[in-house]
C-alpha positions as CSV (number, residue, x, y, z in Angstrom):
1,M,-3.3,0.9,-22.5
2,R,0.0,-0.3,-24.0
3,E,1.9,1.3,-21.0
4,Q,-0.3,-0.5,-18.6
5,L,0.0,-3.8,-20.3
6,A,3.8,-3.5,-20.3
7,L,3.6,-3.4,-16.5
8,L,1.4,-6.5,-16.3
9,P,4.0,-9.3,-16.3
10,G,5.9,-7.9,-13.4
11,Y,2.8,-7.0,-11.3
12,L,1.1,-10.3,-12.0
13,T,4.2,-12.3,-11.2
14,A,4.6,-10.5,-7.9
15,H,0.9,-11.0,-7.1
16,L,1.1,-14.7,-7.8
17,Q,4.2,-15.1,-5.7
18,L,2.6,-13.4,-2.7
19,T,-0.8,-15.2,-3.2
20,L,0.6,-18.8,-3.5
21,A,3.1,-18.3,-0.7
22,A,0.4,-17.0,1.7
23,L,-2.0,-19.8,0.6
24,A,0.6,-22.5,1.2
25,A,1.4,-21.1,4.6
26,S,-2.2,-20.5,5.7
27,T,-3.2,-24.1,4.6
28,A,-0.1,-25.6,6.4
29,V,-1.1,-23.8,9.6
30,S,-5.0,-24.2,9.5
31,V,-5.3,-27.9,8.6
32,P,-3.2,-29.2,11.5
33,L,-4.8,-26.7,13.9
34,G,-8.2,-27.9,12.7
35,L,-7.3,-31.5,13.2
36,V,-6.0,-30.7,16.8
37,A,-9.3,-28.9,17.5
38,T,-11.2,-32.1,16.5
39,R,-9.2,-34.2,18.8
40,V,-8.8,-31.8,21.8
41,R,-12.4,-30.5,22.0
42,W,-11.8,-27.8,24.6
43,L,-9.4,-26.1,22.1
44,E,-11.9,-25.8,19.3
45,Q,-13.5,-22.6,20.5
46,P,-10.3,-20.7,21.5
47,I,-8.7,-21.6,18.1
48,L,-11.6,-20.6,16.1
49,G,-12.2,-17.6,18.2
50,V,-8.6,-16.3,17.6
51,A,-9.0,-16.9,13.9
52,G,-12.3,-15.1,13.9
53,V,-10.9,-12.1,15.7
54,I,-8.1,-11.8,13.1
55,Q,-10.7,-12.0,10.3
56,T,-12.6,-9.1,11.8
57,V,-9.6,-6.7,11.5
58,P,-9.9,-4.8,8.3
59,S,-7.5,-6.2,5.7
60,L,-5.6,-3.0,5.1
61,A,-5.2,-2.5,8.8
62,L,-4.0,-6.0,9.3
63,L,-1.3,-5.4,6.8
64,A,-0.4,-2.0,8.3
65,I,-0.1,-3.5,11.8
66,M,2.7,-5.8,10.5
67,V,5.0,-2.8,9.7
68,P,5.6,-1.5,13.3
69,L,5.4,-5.1,14.7
70,L,8.2,-6.3,12.5
71,A,10.3,-3.2,13.0
72,T,10.1,-3.8,16.7
73,L,11.4,-7.3,16.1
74,S,14.3,-5.9,14.0
75,L,12.8,-7.7,10.9
76,P,12.3,-6.4,7.4
77,S,9.1,-4.2,8.0
78,I,8.5,-3.1,4.4
79,G,7.8,-5.2,1.3
80,L,7.1,-8.9,1.0
81,L,7.4,-10.0,4.7
82,P,4.5,-7.9,6.2
83,A,2.3,-8.6,3.2
84,F,3.0,-12.3,3.4
85,I,2.3,-12.6,7.1
86,G,-0.9,-10.4,6.9
87,L,-2.2,-12.5,4.0
88,T,-1.3,-15.8,5.7
89,L,-3.3,-14.8,8.8
90,Y,-6.2,-13.7,6.7
91,G,-6.3,-16.9,4.8
92,V,-6.5,-19.2,7.9
93,L,-10.1,-19.0,9.0
94,P,-11.9,-20.5,6.0
95,V,-9.7,-23.5,5.8
96,L,-9.5,-23.9,9.6
97,R,-13.3,-23.8,10.0
98,N,-14.0,-26.1,7.2
99,T,-11.5,-28.6,8.4
100,V,-13.2,-28.7,11.8
101,T,-16.6,-28.8,10.2
102,G,-15.6,-31.5,7.7
103,V,-14.1,-33.9,10.2
104,A,-16.8,-33.4,12.8
105,G,-19.4,-34.1,10.1
106,V,-18.1,-37.5,9.3
107,D,-20.9,-40.2,10.0
108,P,-20.3,-41.6,13.6
109,A,-21.2,-45.0,12.3
110,L,-18.2,-44.9,9.9
111,K,-15.9,-44.0,12.7
112,E,-17.3,-46.8,14.9
113,A,-16.8,-49.3,12.0
114,A,-13.2,-48.1,11.7
115,R,-12.6,-48.8,15.3
116,G,-14.4,-52.1,15.0
117,V,-11.8,-53.3,12.4
118,G,-9.0,-52.4,14.6
119,M,-7.8,-49.0,13.2
120,T,-5.9,-46.8,15.6
121,D,-6.9,-43.2,16.0
122,W,-4.2,-42.1,13.6
123,Q,-5.4,-44.6,10.9
124,Q,-8.9,-43.6,11.4
125,L,-8.0,-40.0,10.8
126,W,-6.0,-40.6,7.6
127,R,-8.0,-43.4,6.1
128,V,-11.5,-42.4,7.0
129,E,-12.1,-39.0,8.3
130,L,-9.8,-36.9,6.2
131,P,-10.8,-38.4,2.8
132,L,-14.5,-38.0,3.7
133,A,-14.0,-34.3,5.0
134,M,-11.8,-33.4,2.0
135,P,-14.6,-31.9,-0.2
136,V,-15.5,-29.5,2.8
137,I,-11.8,-28.7,3.4
138,V,-11.3,-28.0,-0.3
139,A,-14.3,-25.7,-0.3
140,G,-12.6,-23.7,2.5
141,L,-9.4,-23.6,0.4
142,R,-11.3,-22.1,-2.5
143,I,-12.8,-19.4,-0.4
144,S,-9.4,-18.6,1.0
145,T,-8.0,-18.5,-2.4
146,V,-10.3,-15.9,-3.7
147,W,-10.0,-13.8,-0.4
148,V,-6.2,-13.9,-0.5
149,V,-6.0,-12.9,-4.2
150,G,-8.3,-9.9,-3.4
151,M,-6.6,-8.9,-0.3
152,A,-3.1,-9.0,-1.9
153,T,-4.1,-5.9,-4.0
154,L,-3.9,-4.1,-0.7
155,S,-0.3,-4.9,-0.2
156,T,0.9,-1.9,-2.1
157,P,0.9,0.7,0.8
158,V,3.3,-1.6,2.8
159,G,5.7,-1.8,-0.1
160,A,4.9,-5.1,-1.7
161,T,4.5,-5.1,-5.4
162,S,1.1,-6.5,-6.6
163,L,-1.8,-5.8,-8.9
164,G,-2.7,-3.2,-6.3
165,N,-0.1,-0.9,-7.9
166,Y,-2.4,-0.5,-10.8
167,I,-5.4,0.3,-8.5
168,F,-3.7,2.7,-6.0
169,S,-1.8,4.7,-8.7
170,G,-4.7,4.6,-11.0
171,L,-7.1,6.0,-8.4
172,Q,-4.7,8.7,-7.5
173,T,-3.9,9.9,-11.0
174,R,-7.5,9.3,-12.3
175,N,-6.2,6.7,-14.7
176,Y,-9.2,4.5,-14.8
177,V,-7.6,2.3,-17.5
178,A,-5.0,1.3,-14.9
179,V,-7.6,0.6,-12.4
180,L,-9.5,-1.6,-14.9
181,V,-6.5,-3.5,-15.8
182,G,-5.6,-4.2,-12.2
183,C,-9.2,-5.3,-11.3
184,V,-9.5,-7.5,-14.4
185,A,-6.1,-9.1,-13.8
186,A,-6.9,-9.8,-10.2
187,A,-10.3,-11.3,-11.0
188,G,-8.7,-13.4,-13.7
189,L,-6.1,-14.7,-11.4
190,A,-8.6,-15.6,-8.7
191,L,-10.7,-17.5,-11.3
192,V,-7.7,-19.4,-12.6
193,L,-6.6,-20.5,-9.1
194,D,-10.0,-21.3,-8.0
195,G,-10.5,-23.3,-11.2
196,L,-7.3,-25.3,-10.6
197,V,-8.3,-26.2,-7.1
198,R,-11.8,-27.2,-8.4
199,A,-10.3,-29.3,-11.2
200,V,-8.0,-31.2,-8.9
201,E,-10.9,-31.9,-6.5
202,S,-13.2,-33.0,-9.3
203,A,-10.6,-35.3,-10.8
204,V,-9.9,-36.9,-7.5
205,A,-13.6,-37.5,-6.8
206,T,-14.2,-39.0,-10.2
207,R,-11.0,-40.9,-10.3
208,R,-10.0,-39.4,-13.8
209,R,-6.3,-39.8,-13.8
210,G,-5.7,-37.9,-17.0
211,R,-7.6,-34.9,-15.9
212,L,-5.9,-35.0,-12.5
213,A,-2.5,-35.1,-14.2
214,V,-3.3,-32.1,-16.3
215,A,-4.7,-30.1,-13.4
216,L,-1.7,-31.0,-11.1
217,G,0.7,-30.2,-14.0
218,L,-0.7,-26.7,-14.5
219,A,-0.7,-26.1,-10.8
220,G,2.8,-27.4,-10.6
221,V,3.9,-25.0,-13.5
222,L,2.4,-22.0,-11.7
223,C,4.0,-22.9,-8.3
224,A,7.4,-23.6,-9.9
225,Y,7.3,-20.3,-11.8
226,A,6.2,-18.3,-8.7
227,G,8.7,-20.1,-6.5
228,G,11.5,-19.8,-9.0
229,T,11.1,-16.1,-9.6
230,L,10.6,-15.4,-5.9
231,A,13.8,-17.3,-5.1
232,L,15.6,-15.3,-7.7
233,D,14.3,-12.1,-6.3
234,L,15.2,-13.0,-2.7
235,S,18.7,-14.2,-3.7
236,G,19.5,-11.0,-5.4
237,G,19.8,-12.8,-8.7
238,R,18.3,-9.9,-10.6
239,R,20.4,-6.9,-11.5
240,A,20.9,-4.6,-8.4
241,A,18.8,-1.5,-8.7
242,V,18.3,1.8,-6.9
243,V,15.0,1.5,-5.1
244,I,12.9,4.7,-5.3
245,G,9.9,5.1,-3.1
246,A,6.7,7.2,-3.6
247,K,3.9,8.2,-1.4
248,T,0.2,7.9,-2.5
249,F,-0.4,11.0,-4.6
250,T,0.2,12.2,-8.1
251,E,3.1,14.6,-7.4
252,Q,5.0,11.7,-5.7
253,Y,4.6,9.4,-8.7
254,I,6.0,12.1,-11.1
255,L,8.9,12.9,-8.9
256,S,9.9,9.3,-8.4
257,A,9.8,8.7,-12.1
258,L,11.8,11.9,-12.6
259,M,14.5,10.7,-10.1
260,A,14.5,7.3,-11.9
261,D,15.2,8.9,-15.2
262,V,18.0,11.1,-13.8
263,V,19.7,8.2,-12.0
264,E,19.6,5.9,-15.0
265,R,20.7,8.6,-17.4
266,D,23.6,9.9,-15.4
267,T,24.8,6.7,-13.6
268,G,23.8,3.8,-15.8
269,L,22.3,2.1,-12.7
270,A,18.9,0.3,-13.0
271,T,16.1,1.7,-10.8
272,R,13.0,0.1,-9.3
273,L,9.9,2.2,-8.2
274,V,8.0,1.3,-5.0
275,P,4.9,3.5,-5.3
276,S,1.9,4.2,-3.0
277,L,3.6,4.0,0.4
278,G,2.1,5.5,3.5
279,S,3.8,8.6,4.7
280,T,5.5,7.0,7.8
281,V,5.9,3.7,5.9
282,A,8.1,5.4,3.4
283,F,10.3,7.1,6.0
284,D,10.7,3.9,8.0
285,A,11.5,2.0,4.7
286,L,14.3,4.6,4.0
287,R,15.6,4.4,7.5
288,D,16.0,0.6,7.5
289,G,17.3,0.6,3.9
290,T,14.4,-1.1,2.2
291,I,14.2,1.8,-0.2
292,D,17.2,4.0,-1.2
293,V,15.7,7.4,-1.9
294,Y,12.3,9.2,-2.0
295,V,10.9,12.8,-1.8
296,D,9.5,14.0,1.4
297,Y,8.5,17.4,2.8
298,T,10.2,19.4,5.6
299,G,6.9,20.1,7.3
300,T,6.1,16.3,7.5
301,I,9.5,15.6,9.0
302,W,9.3,18.5,11.3
303,A,5.8,17.6,12.7
304,T,5.5,13.8,12.3
305,I,9.1,12.6,12.7
306,M,10.7,15.3,14.8
307,H,7.5,16.0,16.8
308,R,8.2,19.7,16.8
309,T,5.4,22.3,17.3
310,A,7.1,25.7,17.5
311,L,8.4,27.0,14.2
312,P,11.7,28.9,13.7
313,P,11.2,32.4,12.3
314,R,12.6,31.5,8.8
315,R,11.8,28.8,6.4
316,T,15.4,28.1,5.7
317,D,15.9,27.4,9.4
318,V,13.4,24.6,9.3
319,L,15.2,23.1,6.3
320,E,18.6,23.2,8.1
321,E,17.3,21.8,11.4
322,V,15.6,18.9,9.4
323,R,18.9,18.3,7.5
324,R,20.9,18.1,10.8
325,Y,18.3,16.0,12.6
326,L,18.1,13.4,9.8
327,R,21.9,13.2,9.5
328,D,22.6,12.9,13.2
329,T,19.6,10.7,14.2
330,D,19.2,8.3,11.4
331,G,22.2,8.8,9.1
332,I,19.9,9.9,6.3
333,T,21.1,12.4,3.7
334,L,19.0,15.3,2.7
335,V,20.3,15.5,-0.8
336,C,18.7,18.7,-2.0
337,A,15.6,20.8,-2.0
338,L,13.7,20.7,-5.2
339,G,12.8,24.3,-5.2
340,F,9.1,24.3,-4.4
341,E,6.9,24.0,-1.3
342,N,3.9,21.7,-1.3
343,A,2.1,22.7,2.0
344,Y,-1.2,21.5,3.5
345,A,-3.7,24.2,2.9
346,L,-7.5,24.8,3.5
347,A,-9.5,25.5,0.4
348,M,-13.1,26.4,-0.5
349,R,-15.1,26.8,-3.6
350,A,-14.3,30.4,-4.7
351,D,-18.0,31.4,-5.0
352,D,-18.8,30.1,-1.5
353,A,-15.7,31.9,-0.1
354,R,-16.9,35.2,-1.7
355,R,-20.5,34.7,-0.5
356,L,-19.3,34.0,3.1
357,G,-16.6,36.6,3.2
358,V,-13.9,34.0,3.8
359,R,-10.2,34.9,2.7
360,R,-8.2,33.7,5.7
361,I,-8.5,30.5,7.9
362,S,-9.3,32.8,10.9
363,D,-12.4,33.9,9.0
364,L,-13.7,30.3,9.2
365,A,-13.9,30.1,13.0
366,P,-17.4,31.7,13.4
367,L,-18.7,29.7,10.5
368,A,-17.1,26.2,11.0
369,G,-20.0,24.9,13.1
370,R,-22.3,24.8,10.2
371,L,-19.7,23.6,7.6
372,S,-18.1,20.3,6.9
373,I,-14.4,19.6,6.0
374,G,-12.9,16.8,3.9
375,G,-9.4,15.5,4.1
376,D,-7.2,12.7,2.9
377,Y,-7.1,9.6,5.1
378,E,-3.9,10.9,7.0
379,F,-4.9,14.5,7.5
380,F,-7.2,14.4,10.6
381,S,-4.7,12.4,12.5
382,R,-1.7,14.5,11.6
383,P,0.0,17.1,14.0
384,E,-0.6,19.8,11.4
385,W,-4.4,19.4,11.7
386,K,-4.2,19.5,15.4
387,A,-2.2,22.7,15.2
388,I,-4.6,24.3,12.8
389,R,-7.7,23.4,14.9
390,T,-6.0,24.6,18.1
391,T,-4.5,27.9,16.6
392,Y,-7.8,29.0,14.9
393,G,-10.3,27.4,17.4
394,L,-12.0,25.5,14.4
395,R,-14.9,23.1,15.3
396,F,-16.5,21.9,12.1
397,A,-19.8,20.2,12.0
398,S,-18.2,17.2,10.5
399,E,-14.9,15.8,9.4
400,R,-14.8,13.4,6.5
401,S,-11.8,11.3,5.6
402,M,-11.5,10.0,2.0
403,D,-9.1,9.1,-0.6
404,S,-7.2,12.1,-1.9
405,S,-8.3,11.4,-5.4
406,L,-11.9,12.0,-4.4
407,M,-11.6,15.1,-2.4
408,Y,-11.8,17.6,-5.1
409,Q,-14.9,15.8,-6.6
410,A,-16.4,16.0,-3.1
411,V,-16.0,19.7,-2.7
412,A,-17.2,20.4,-6.3
413,Q,-20.4,18.4,-5.6
414,G,-21.0,20.1,-2.3
415,S,-20.4,17.0,-0.3
416,V,-18.0,19.0,1.8
417,D,-17.6,22.8,2.2
418,V,-13.8,23.0,3.1
419,L,-11.0,20.9,1.7
420,S,-7.5,20.0,3.0
421,A,-5.7,20.7,-0.2
422,F,-2.1,20.5,-1.3
423,S,-0.6,23.8,-2.5
424,T,1.0,22.6,-5.7
425,D,-2.1,20.6,-6.8
426,G,-3.2,21.7,-10.3
427,R,-6.8,20.8,-9.5
428,I,-7.1,23.9,-7.1
429,A,-7.2,26.3,-10.1
430,A,-9.1,23.8,-12.4
431,G,-11.8,23.3,-9.8
432,G,-12.3,27.1,-9.1
433,L,-11.1,26.8,-5.5
434,R,-9.7,29.5,-3.3
435,V,-6.8,28.7,-0.9
436,L,-7.3,30.4,2.5
437,E,-4.4,32.3,3.9
438,D,-2.7,30.8,7.0
439,D,-2.7,34.2,8.8
440,R,-1.5,32.9,12.1
441,G,1.3,30.6,10.8
442,A,0.0,27.3,12.1
443,I,1.1,25.3,9.1
444,P,4.9,24.6,8.9
445,P,6.8,25.1,5.7
446,Y,6.8,22.0,3.3
447,D,9.8,22.3,1.0
448,A,10.1,19.2,-1.1
449,V,13.4,17.5,-0.4
450,I,15.2,14.4,-1.7
451,L,16.2,12.0,1.1
452,A,18.7,9.2,0.6
453,S,19.5,6.2,2.9
454,R,22.7,5.7,4.7
455,G,23.5,2.7,2.4
456,L,22.9,4.6,-0.8
457,A,25.0,7.6,0.3
458,A,27.9,5.2,1.3
459,G,27.7,2.7,-1.6
460,H,26.7,4.9,-4.5
461,P,27.9,8.5,-4.2
462,E,27.4,8.9,-7.9
463,V,23.7,8.6,-7.3
464,I,23.8,11.4,-4.8
465,A,25.8,13.6,-7.2
466,A,23.3,12.9,-10.0
467,L,20.3,13.8,-7.9
468,R,22.0,16.9,-6.6
469,A,21.6,18.3,-10.1
470,L,17.8,18.7,-9.2
471,D,18.6,21.3,-6.5
472,G,16.1,24.1,-7.0
473,A,15.2,22.8,-10.4
474,I,11.4,22.8,-9.9
475,D,9.4,25.8,-8.9
476,A,5.8,25.6,-7.6
477,A,4.3,26.8,-10.8
478,H,6.1,24.0,-12.8
479,M,5.0,21.4,-10.3
480,R,1.4,22.5,-10.5
481,Q,1.6,22.2,-14.3
482,M,3.0,18.7,-14.1
483,N,0.3,17.6,-11.6
484,F,-2.4,19.2,-13.8
485,A,-1.1,17.3,-16.8
486,V,-1.5,14.0,-15.0
487,D,-4.7,14.7,-13.0
488,E,-6.7,16.6,-15.6
489,Q,-5.1,15.9,-19.0
490,G,-4.7,12.1,-18.5
491,E,-0.9,12.0,-19.1
492,S,1.1,9.3,-17.3
493,P,3.6,10.4,-14.5
494,A,6.3,8.8,-16.4
495,A,5.6,10.8,-19.6
496,V,5.5,14.0,-17.7
497,A,8.7,13.3,-15.9
498,R,10.5,12.5,-19.2
499,R,9.3,15.8,-20.7
500,A,10.4,17.7,-17.7
501,L,13.9,16.1,-18.0
502,E,14.1,16.8,-21.7
503,E,13.2,20.5,-21.1
504,R,16.2,20.7,-18.7
505,R,18.7,19.5,-21.4
């Protein structure tokens, strides 16, 4: 718990910055649009229709869409900007609809009276309609506030720090204390912000100037703090740091913490971790310099980035071709191979495999029609799965995508029969699973490699030199032990990484 609470100020500050910025922008967009819709009646349905369509897009998908869109426009596609735009769009509908509803609901007799005393249309809007519609508009703002606070926790996979860092990493490492801290903090923030909006509204309605001053003062303090810290972050006022990325599973959290320890110990430079990135998001972030370094796998680069299908005869050839491709195409440095391979693999409960006589993937072909397979949320759209399915002629009765932290529980409970596992996952042995032999060589080699951005290699060669000390330093057995220590024994990735570094001294 102490370790999680130490992270709270940073995560909460980032979450508050993102939430308040998105709320301010969505309100600034939706109120004027709502007023336009009440004055130009034929625009009402198109405006509300577009906002409604945006709202139907799943929140995580809306954030993810921002990444390639911004990259196409040559704008920062990872981190604060995609999260800010996604959250702003998501916060528009409640305020927009309530603005239209509130203004339209003003008593026509009052509007007629305003015209009767000579008010212009503009005066009527500001002196009569908006004041009377304000409680409805504020109700929409309160709804938007709660929605945006909740949705901001989903900003982690696009590289924006938030309280979602607790939730995503906690679920992956089965650290439910972290999940609880993240959920409680997000709920608390939503209650505080909603309470402030309600307090301002109530004070205005009852004309209690003292209460209004207190509420506005507290809101002002929060806004000033969020704005000031955000400006400091954006201006580079904080100490420059080496930014280390990590994908969304235990091994990546451990390795990112290990690299951070090495860099800080050997170079004296500060580091900053950006965890829980999607696979292609992490690569794109490295390519555009948003992150400086992360661990990837040669098979992922080969199949997903290079779009290769045929494999060279030797594993070392894949490594060298990946090294050349990254250098020549994107200026990315393959710093070193860590010494182990973490490949996709198909696994079954050992007792089921014995009962069905399955030892190799080819043995599954005649049985697949009555079996189900589970995989992480990327697996069934990856080229590797297409290669496996085509090479072995597999047609399972059902394919179930789920969070990777739940896959082993699903196969243990019999919810799925076959699992897309990772070869260095310590839960394979702990769960009594059998990894099936890839007897036709459909799965490419997956050597874990450290990749560094063009900017890091040019600006901080000492970091590259420090990380090269990890060349061949971790074998598959050691990686499985470290993963097991986090997933099954409840240790933190940072603690496991520190111990691994101490053992090397």
